[in-house]
C-alpha positions as CSV (number, residue, x, y, z in Angstrom):
1,M,35.9,-1.2,2.9
2,D,34.3,0.4,6.0
3,Q,37.1,2.1,7.9
4,V,35.4,1.5,11.3
5,T,34.3,-2.2,11.0
6,G,36.8,-3.4,8.4
7,R,34.1,-5.0,6.4
8,L,33.5,-4.8,2.7
9,E,30.9,-2.3,1.7
10,K,28.4,-2.5,-1.1
11,P,29.4,-0.5,-4.2
12,R,27.8,2.9,-4.4
13,Q,25.1,3.0,-7.0
14,S,25.0,5.6,-9.7
15,W,21.8,7.3,-10.8
16,A,21.5,4.7,-13.5
17,G,21.7,2.0,-10.9
18,L,19.1,3.6,-8.8
19,W,16.9,3.9,-11.9
20,N,17.2,0.2,-12.8
21,I,16.6,-1.0,-9.2
22,S,13.2,0.8,-9.0
23,F,12.0,1.1,-12.6
24,G,9.8,-1.9,-12.2
25,F,7.8,0.0,-9.5
26,F,6.8,2.4,-12.3
27,G,4.8,-0.4,-13.9
28,I,3.4,-1.8,-10.7
29,Q,2.1,1.7,-9.7
30,I,0.4,2.0,-13.1
31,G,-1.6,-1.1,-12.1
32,F,-2.4,0.3,-8.6
33,A,-3.4,3.7,-10.0
34,L,-5.8,2.2,-12.5
35,Q,-7.3,0.2,-9.6
36,N,-7.5,3.1,-7.2
37,A,-8.9,5.6,-9.7
38,N,-11.4,3.3,-11.5
39,M,-12.6,0.4,-9.4
40,S,-15.3,2.4,-7.6
41,R,-16.4,3.5,-11.0
42,V,-16.3,-0.1,-12.4
43,F,-18.2,-1.4,-9.5
44,Q,-20.9,1.2,-9.7
45,S,-21.2,0.8,-13.5
46,L,-21.9,-2.9,-12.8
47,G,-24.6,-2.1,-10.4
48,A,-23.0,-1.5,-6.9
49,S,-24.5,1.1,-4.7
50,L,-22.5,3.7,-2.8
51,D,-23.0,1.8,0.4
52,D,-21.6,-1.4,-1.2
53,L,-18.2,0.2,-2.1
54,P,-16.4,-0.4,1.2
55,A,-17.3,-4.1,1.2
56,L,-16.1,-4.5,-2.4
57,W,-12.9,-2.7,-1.7
58,V,-12.0,-4.8,1.2
59,A,-10.4,-7.3,-1.2
60,A,-7.4,-5.0,-1.7
61,P,-6.2,-4.7,1.9
62,L,-7.1,-8.2,2.9
63,T,-5.0,-9.7,0.1
64,G,-2.1,-7.5,1.2
65,L,-2.4,-8.6,4.8
66,L,-2.1,-12.3,3.8
67,V,0.3,-12.0,0.9
68,Q,3.0,-9.6,1.9
69,P,4.3,-11.2,5.1
70,I,4.4,-14.6,3.4
71,I,6.2,-13.3,0.3
72,G,8.7,-11.3,2.5
73,F,9.5,-14.4,4.6
74,M,9.9,-16.6,1.5
75,S,12.0,-14.1,-0.4
76,D,14.5,-13.7,2.5
77,R,15.1,-17.5,2.1
78,T,15.1,-17.7,-1.7
79,W,18.2,-18.0,-3.9
80,L,17.9,-19.2,-7.4
81,G,21.4,-18.5,-8.7
82,R,21.5,-16.0,-11.5
83,F,17.7,-15.4,-11.2
84,G,18.3,-14.1,-7.6
85,R,16.3,-13.7,-4.5
86,R,13.6,-11.1,-5.0
87,R,13.4,-11.1,-8.9
88,P,11.5,-14.4,-9.2
89,Y,8.6,-12.8,-7.2
90,F,8.8,-9.7,-9.5
91,V,8.2,-11.9,-12.5
92,A,5.4,-14.1,-11.0
93,G,3.5,-11.1,-9.7
94,A,3.8,-9.1,-12.9
95,L,2.5,-12.0,-15.0
96,L,-0.6,-12.5,-12.8
97,A,-1.2,-8.7,-12.5
98,A,-1.0,-8.2,-16.3
99,L,-3.6,-11.1,-16.8
100,S,-5.9,-9.5,-14.2
101,L,-5.8,-6.1,-15.9
102,L,-6.5,-7.8,-19.2
103,L,-9.6,-9.6,-17.8
104,M,-11.0,-6.8,-15.5
105,P,-12.7,-4.7,-18.3
106,L,-14.3,-7.9,-19.6
107,A,-16.0,-8.7,-16.3
108,P,-19.7,-9.3,-17.1
109,V,-21.1,-9.0,-13.6
110,L,-20.2,-7.4,-10.3
111,L,-19.1,-10.6,-8.7
112,A,-16.6,-11.3,-11.5
113,A,-15.1,-7.8,-11.1
114,A,-14.8,-8.3,-7.3
115,A,-13.0,-11.6,-7.8
116,L,-10.6,-10.0,-10.3
117,L,-9.9,-7.2,-7.9
118,W,-8.7,-9.9,-5.4
119,M,-6.5,-11.5,-8.1
120,L,-5.1,-8.1,-9.2
121,D,-4.3,-6.9,-5.7
122,A,-2.7,-10.2,-4.7
123,S,-0.5,-10.2,-7.8
124,L,0.5,-6.5,-7.3
125,N,1.5,-7.4,-3.7
126,I,3.6,-10.4,-4.8
127,S,5.6,-8.0,-7.0
128,M,5.6,-5.0,-4.8
129,E,6.7,-6.4,-1.4
130,P,10.1,-7.7,-2.6
131,F,10.8,-4.3,-4.2
132,R,10.8,-2.7,-0.8
133,A,13.4,-5.1,0.4
134,F,15.3,-5.0,-2.9
135,V,16.3,-1.4,-2.4
136,G,17.7,-2.3,1.0
137,D,19.5,-5.3,-0.4
138,Q,21.2,-3.4,-3.2
139,L,22.1,-0.1,-1.5
140,R,24.5,1.1,1.2
141,R,22.9,2.6,4.3
142,D,23.9,6.2,3.2
143,Q,21.9,5.7,0.0
144,H,18.7,4.4,1.5
145,T,17.0,7.8,1.5
146,A,18.0,8.4,-2.2
147,G,17.0,4.9,-3.1
148,Y,13.5,5.1,-1.7
149,A,13.1,8.7,-3.0
150,V,13.8,7.4,-6.6
151,Q,11.4,4.5,-6.0
152,T,8.8,7.1,-4.9
153,A,9.4,9.2,-8.0
154,F,8.7,6.1,-10.2
155,I,5.6,5.3,-8.1
156,G,4.4,8.9,-8.7
157,A,5.2,8.8,-12.4
158,G,3.5,5.5,-12.8
159,A,0.4,6.7,-10.9
160,V,0.2,9.8,-13.1
161,I,0.1,7.6,-16.3
162,G,-2.4,5.2,-14.8
163,S,-4.7,7.8,-13.4
164,I,-4.8,10.2,-16.3
165,F,-5.0,7.7,-19.2
166,P,-8.8,7.4,-19.3
167,Y,-9.0,11.2,-19.4
168,L,-6.5,11.4,-22.3
169,L,-8.3,8.6,-24.2
170,E,-11.5,10.5,-24.1
171,H,-9.8,13.6,-25.6
172,W,-8.3,11.3,-28.3
173,G,-11.8,10.3,-29.3
174,V,-12.3,7.1,-27.4
175,S,-15.9,6.8,-26.0
176,N,-16.3,7.5,-22.3
177,V,-20.0,6.6,-22.2
178,A,-21.3,3.0,-22.0
179,A,-24.7,1.4,-21.8
180,A,-26.2,0.7,-18.4
181,G,-24.2,-2.2,-16.7
182,A,-21.2,-1.8,-19.1
183,I,-17.7,-0.3,-18.7
184,P,-16.7,2.6,-20.9
185,D,-14.1,2.0,-23.6
186,T,-11.8,4.6,-22.0
187,V,-11.5,2.3,-18.9
188,R,-11.2,-0.9,-21.0
189,W,-8.3,0.4,-23.1
190,S,-6.6,1.9,-20.0
191,F,-6.6,-1.4,-18.2
192,W,-5.2,-3.3,-21.3
193,A,-2.4,-0.7,-21.9
194,G,-1.6,-0.7,-18.2
195,G,-1.2,-4.4,-18.1
196,A,1.4,-4.3,-20.9
197,A,3.3,-1.4,-19.3
198,L,3.4,-3.1,-15.9
199,F,4.9,-6.3,-17.4
200,L,7.5,-4.5,-19.5
201,A,8.6,-2.2,-16.7
202,V,9.1,-5.1,-14.2
203,M,11.1,-7.0,-16.9
204,W,13.4,-4.0,-17.2
205,T,14.4,-4.3,-13.6
206,V,14.7,-8.1,-13.8
207,F,17.1,-7.9,-16.8
208,T,19.2,-4.8,-15.8
209,T,20.0,-5.7,-12.2
210,R,22.1,-8.4,-10.4
211,E,21.4,-9.5,-6.8
212,Y,24.2,-10.1,-4.3
213,S,24.7,-13.8,-3.5
214,P,24.4,-15.2,0.0
215,D,28.3,-15.3,0.2
216,E,28.5,-11.7,-0.9
217,M,25.9,-10.6,1.6
218,R,27.9,-12.4,4.3
219,G,31.0,-10.5,3.1
220,F,29.1,-7.3,3.7
221,G,28.3,-8.5,7.3
222,E,24.7,-9.4,6.5
223,E,24.1,-13.0,7.6
224,A,21.4,-15.4,6.4
225,P,18.1,-15.3,8.2
226,I,17.9,-16.9,11.7
227,E,15.4,-19.7,11.4
228,G,13.1,-18.7,14.1
229,G,15.1,-19.7,17.2
230,D,15.0,-16.3,18.9
231,A,11.4,-15.8,18.0
232,M,10.4,-19.2,19.4
233,R,12.3,-18.7,22.6
234,A,10.5,-15.4,23.1
235,L,7.1,-17.0,22.4
236,A,7.9,-19.9,24.8
237,S,8.1,-17.4,27.6
238,R,4.6,-16.0,27.0
239,S,1.4,-17.3,28.5
240,W,-1.0,-18.8,26.0
241,L,-3.8,-17.0,27.9
242,A,-2.1,-13.7,27.1
243,A,-2.0,-14.8,23.4
244,L,-5.8,-14.9,23.5
245,F,-6.1,-11.1,23.8
246,W,-6.7,-10.6,20.1
247,F,-9.2,-13.5,20.1
248,D,-11.2,-11.8,22.9
249,I,-11.1,-8.5,21.1
250,G,-12.4,-10.2,17.9
251,V,-15.3,-11.8,19.9
252,I,-16.2,-8.4,21.3
253,V,-16.2,-6.9,17.8
254,V,-18.5,-9.7,16.4
255,A,-20.9,-9.4,19.4
256,A,-21.0,-5.6,19.1
257,T,-21.7,-5.9,15.3
258,W,-24.6,-8.2,16.0
259,Y,-26.0,-6.3,19.0
260,F,-25.9,-2.8,17.4
261,G,-26.8,-3.9,13.9
262,L,-23.6,-2.6,12.3
263,E,-22.8,-3.1,8.7
264,K,-22.1,-6.8,7.9
265,E,-18.6,-6.0,6.7
266,V,-17.5,-5.4,10.4
267,Y,-17.9,-9.2,10.9
268,L,-14.8,-9.6,8.7
269,L,-12.7,-7.4,11.0
270,G,-13.8,-9.5,14.0
271,A,-13.1,-12.7,12.2
272,L,-9.6,-11.6,11.4
273,L,-8.9,-10.7,15.0
274,I,-10.3,-14.1,16.2
275,A,-8.1,-15.9,13.6
276,Y,-5.0,-14.1,14.7
277,G,-5.7,-14.8,18.3
278,L,-6.1,-18.5,17.7
279,L,-2.9,-18.5,15.5
280,S,-1.0,-16.9,18.4
281,V,-2.2,-19.5,20.8
282,F,-1.2,-22.3,18.4
283,V,2.3,-20.9,17.9
284,V,2.9,-20.2,21.6
285,M,1.9,-23.8,22.4
286,R,4.3,-25.1,19.7
287,A,7.1,-23.0,21.2
288,K,6.5,-24.3,24.7
289,A,6.6,-27.8,23.4
290,G,10.1,-27.0,21.9
291,Q,8.9,-27.5,18.3
292,G,10.4,-25.8,15.3
293,A,9.3,-22.3,14.3
294,G,8.3,-22.8,10.7
295,M,7.0,-19.9,8.7
296,L,4.0,-19.1,11.0
297,G,6.1,-19.3,14.2
298,S,8.7,-17.0,12.7
299,L,6.2,-14.5,11.5
300,V,4.3,-14.3,14.8
301,G,7.5,-14.2,16.8
302,D,9.1,-11.5,14.7
303,F,5.8,-9.5,14.8
304,S,5.7,-9.8,18.6
305,G,9.4,-8.8,18.9
306,M,9.6,-6.1,16.2
307,P,12.2,-3.3,16.8
308,R,11.2,-0.2,18.7
309,V,11.3,2.1,15.7
310,M,8.9,-0.2,13.8
311,K,6.5,0.0,16.7
312,Q,6.7,3.8,16.7
313,L,6.1,3.9,12.9
314,A,3.2,1.5,13.2
315,L,0.9,4.2,14.7
316,V,2.0,6.7,12.0
317,Q,1.2,4.2,9.3
318,F,-2.2,3.3,10.9
319,F,-3.4,6.9,10.7
320,S,-1.9,7.9,7.4
321,W,-3.1,4.9,5.5
322,S,-6.6,5.3,7.0
323,A,-6.7,8.7,5.4
324,L,-5.5,7.4,2.0
325,F,-8.0,4.6,1.9
326,I,-10.8,7.0,2.7
327,M,-9.7,9.1,-0.2
328,W,-9.4,6.2,-2.7
329,I,-12.8,4.9,-1.9
330,N,-14.7,8.1,-1.7
331,T,-13.1,10.7,-4.0
332,T,-15.2,9.7,-7.1
333,P,-18.6,9.9,-5.3
334,V,-17.5,13.1,-3.5
335,V,-16.4,14.9,-6.7
336,A,-19.4,13.6,-8.7
337,L,-22.0,14.7,-6.1
338,N,-20.5,17.8,-4.6
339,F,-18.7,19.3,-7.5
340,F,-20.6,18.0,-10.6
341,G,-24.0,17.5,-9.1
342,A,-24.2,13.9,-10.4
343,S,-25.3,10.9,-8.4
344,D,-26.3,8.5,-11.2
345,P,-23.3,6.3,-12.2
346,D,-24.8,5.7,-15.6
347,S,-25.0,9.4,-16.4
348,A,-22.5,11.2,-18.7
349,L,-21.9,13.8,-16.0
350,Y,-20.9,11.1,-13.5
351,Q,-18.5,9.6,-16.1
352,E,-17.1,13.1,-16.6
353,A,-16.5,13.4,-12.9
354,G,-14.8,10.0,-12.9
355,N,-12.4,11.2,-15.5
356,W,-11.7,14.4,-13.5
357,V,-10.9,12.3,-10.5
358,G,-8.3,10.5,-12.6
359,V,-6.8,13.9,-13.4
360,L,-6.8,14.8,-9.7
361,F,-5.1,11.5,-8.8
362,A,-2.5,12.1,-11.6
363,V,-1.8,15.6,-10.1
364,Y,-1.1,14.4,-6.6
365,N,1.1,11.6,-7.9
366,G,2.9,14.0,-10.2
367,V,3.5,16.3,-7.2
368,A,4.8,13.2,-5.2
369,A,7.3,12.3,-8.0
370,I,8.7,15.8,-8.0
371,A,8.7,16.2,-4.2
372,A,10.4,12.8,-3.8
373,L,13.4,13.9,-5.9
374,L,13.7,17.6,-5.2
375,V,12.3,18.1,-1.6
376,L,12.5,15.0,0.5
377,P,16.3,14.1,0.4
378,A,17.3,17.8,1.0
379,L,14.8,18.3,3.7
380,A,15.6,15.0,5.4
381,K,19.3,15.9,5.4
382,R,18.6,19.2,7.0
383,I,16.0,18.4,9.7
384,G,15.9,14.5,9.8
385,K,13.6,11.9,8.2
386,A,11.0,11.9,11.0
387,K,10.4,15.7,11.1
388,T,10.3,15.7,7.3
389,H,7.6,13.1,7.4
390,A,5.6,15.0,10.0
391,L,5.6,18.2,7.9
392,C,4.6,16.4,4.8
393,L,1.7,14.6,6.6
394,A,0.5,18.0,7.9
395,A,0.4,19.2,4.3
396,G,-1.8,16.2,3.4
397,A,-4.2,17.0,6.2
398,L,-4.6,20.5,4.9
399,G,-5.2,19.2,1.4
400,Y,-8.1,17.0,2.6
401,A,-9.6,19.8,4.7
402,S,-9.7,22.1,1.7
403,F,-12.4,20.0,0.0
404,F,-14.8,21.8,2.3
405,L,-13.5,25.2,1.3
406,L,-13.4,24.8,-2.5
407,R,-16.4,24.9,-4.8
408,D,-15.0,24.7,-8.4
409,P,-13.7,21.2,-9.4
410,Q,-10.8,22.9,-11.1
411,H,-9.7,24.4,-7.8
412,L,-9.4,20.8,-6.3
413,L,-6.0,20.7,-8.1
414,L,-4.7,22.9,-5.2
415,A,-5.9,20.4,-2.7
416,E,-4.0,17.7,-4.5
417,I,-0.7,19.5,-4.0
418,G,-0.9,18.9,-0.2
419,V,-2.0,15.3,-0.8
420,G,0.9,14.7,-3.2
421,I,3.5,16.0,-0.7
422,A,2.1,13.7,2.0
423,W,2.0,10.7,-0.5
424,A,5.6,11.2,-1.4
425,S,6.7,11.1,2.2
426,I,4.5,8.1,3.0
427,L,6.1,6.1,0.2
428,A,9.7,7.0,1.1
429,M,10.4,8.2,4.7
430,P,9.1,5.2,6.7
431,Y,11.0,2.8,4.5
432,A,14.2,4.8,4.6
433,I,13.9,5.0,8.4
434,L,13.2,1.2,8.7
435,A,15.9,0.0,6.2
436,S,18.6,1.7,8.2
437,A,17.3,0.2,11.5
438,L,16.3,-3.3,10.6
439,P,18.5,-6.4,10.5
440,Q,19.3,-6.9,6.8
441,A,18.9,-10.7,7.0
442,K,15.2,-10.3,7.8
443,L,14.5,-7.2,5.7
444,G,11.9,-8.9,3.5
445,T,10.1,-10.4,6.5
446,Y,9.9,-7.1,8.4
447,M,8.9,-5.1,5.3
448,G,6.1,-7.6,4.8
449,L,5.0,-7.4,8.5
450,F,5.2,-3.6,8.3
451,N,2.5,-3.9,5.6
452,I,0.1,-5.0,8.4
453,F,0.1,-1.4,9.6
454,I,-1.0,-0.4,6.1
455,V,-3.6,-3.1,5.7
456,V,-5.3,-3.0,9.1
457,P,-6.4,0.6,8.8
458,Q,-7.7,-0.1,5.3
459,L,-9.7,-3.0,6.6
460,L,-11.0,-0.8,9.4
461,V,-12.1,1.9,7.0
462,A,-13.7,-0.7,4.7
463,T,-15.6,-2.3,7.5
464,V,-16.5,0.6,9.8
465,M,-16.6,3.7,7.7
466,G,-19.8,2.6,5.9
467,S,-21.6,2.2,9.3
468,I,-20.5,5.6,10.5
469,M,-21.5,7.4,7.3
470,K,-24.9,5.6,7.1
471,A,-25.6,6.5,10.8
472,F,-24.5,10.1,10.8
473,F,-24.0,11.4,7.3
474,P,-26.3,9.4,4.9
475,G,-25.9,10.4,1.3
476,Q,-23.2,13.0,2.2
477,P,-19.9,11.5,1.2
478,I,-18.1,14.9,1.5
479,W,-17.8,14.2,5.2
480,T,-15.4,11.4,4.5
481,M,-12.8,14.1,3.7
482,A,-13.2,15.5,7.2
483,F,-12.3,12.1,8.6
484,A,-9.3,11.9,6.2
485,A,-8.0,15.3,7.3
486,G,-8.4,14.4,11.0
487,V,-6.6,11.1,10.9
488,M,-3.8,12.5,8.7
489,A,-3.2,15.2,11.3
490,L,-3.0,12.5,14.0
491,A,-0.4,10.7,11.8
492,A,1.7,13.9,11.7
493,L,1.6,14.2,15.5
494,A,2.5,10.6,16.0
495,T,5.5,11.0,13.8
496,L,7.0,13.3,16.3
497,R,7.5,10.3,18.6
498,V,9.6,8.4,16.1
499,R,13.3,8.1,17.0
500,E,15.6,7.4,14.1
501,A,18.4,4.9,14.4
């Protein structure tokens, strides 16, 4: 019982309870790590050029943009008795993701691999989005930092396994060389083992946790979602002409892409802005007509009226995830060309570089797992969550910048320490800040909408970065790390504006 409000409080979770709540994320992150460390390699093995990679990678953020807000909205309004609110989505996403990982290494052509990446990322997002809200559902406010720290530790551990597995398989005698246009056995077996691990880990959380019923949540003072009334009233007060702002920006982007001859992927960014502008006009007109909110009206209204702390964190997310996406796309070609002297994806030396990138990714994720448990909670308690996040992002910026100072690929392990510290904080601190500031009844919706500020920078990188590199640094992927360092530093500065609840 809360002594101030007189309301019942959620039971305090033990370490075993925190483990069970987030263990499924261990498996989900194995899937993400296999995707992040190997998809550029898969695409290039199937014939993609370096310039094609951003366009092929655009599937990942685009699916997250579409899937996460919808799943968040739906899971807020789901209750299937003993099966719960968030867990049905865990199971559905895990089944589809495991199937995608099974089929990915069998892709005969580039188009098939790109389609499977869409399926894989959509499935991972279906499982992942409710996990963010699940922590907030299950924990008291004073355990939010610990809960997201444990989740981050599992993310780091899962990513270590997923990233390093091809490297280990090679040392266990599995072939790391394939014929032109084929995928090495190390990658094949890693995807298959990863699919099994993902499914089993998610099932652990499903069978070892129990969700609070709507009646229990009301007893904790956390009411059911408001069905869009406030959102629609706010939208009804807006001019539909003002809602055309994003439409206008999208038209400008499309026109500039055509006029300046930018990469064709930039058209996608413009098309998304146009679509959101038209959607906003449609929803505003429905609100003015006094019609019900529905899912689209609720999402647009909640996005327009998001809490102040979410707006402050949006800029932080924009910069930090821009840096991360630059890293995921470009680390393999950067390491292969600048540290191994390999540019041919079919060469044994390039495949060796690809395995070393898996090791580097394993290191930064391992650092993240340790930092999440041993550093973040203690530092946040001492100086606050926002300042902790700023310091960690600054460490990440230094890690990216060091790619220009180091010459030996072994020494890149030092750079990954800074990246790992930043990654730990990115996965924990924004969500701990948000979970304590957002209305519990809309936690899934807001966590899904918050993903927009992860996805949009990735779309921007995927559509614009190729044009920048082609125009100013052709054939020199190392300069992508300069961009990563710069935008991560901007993220650290933007964090200083965040005011915790």
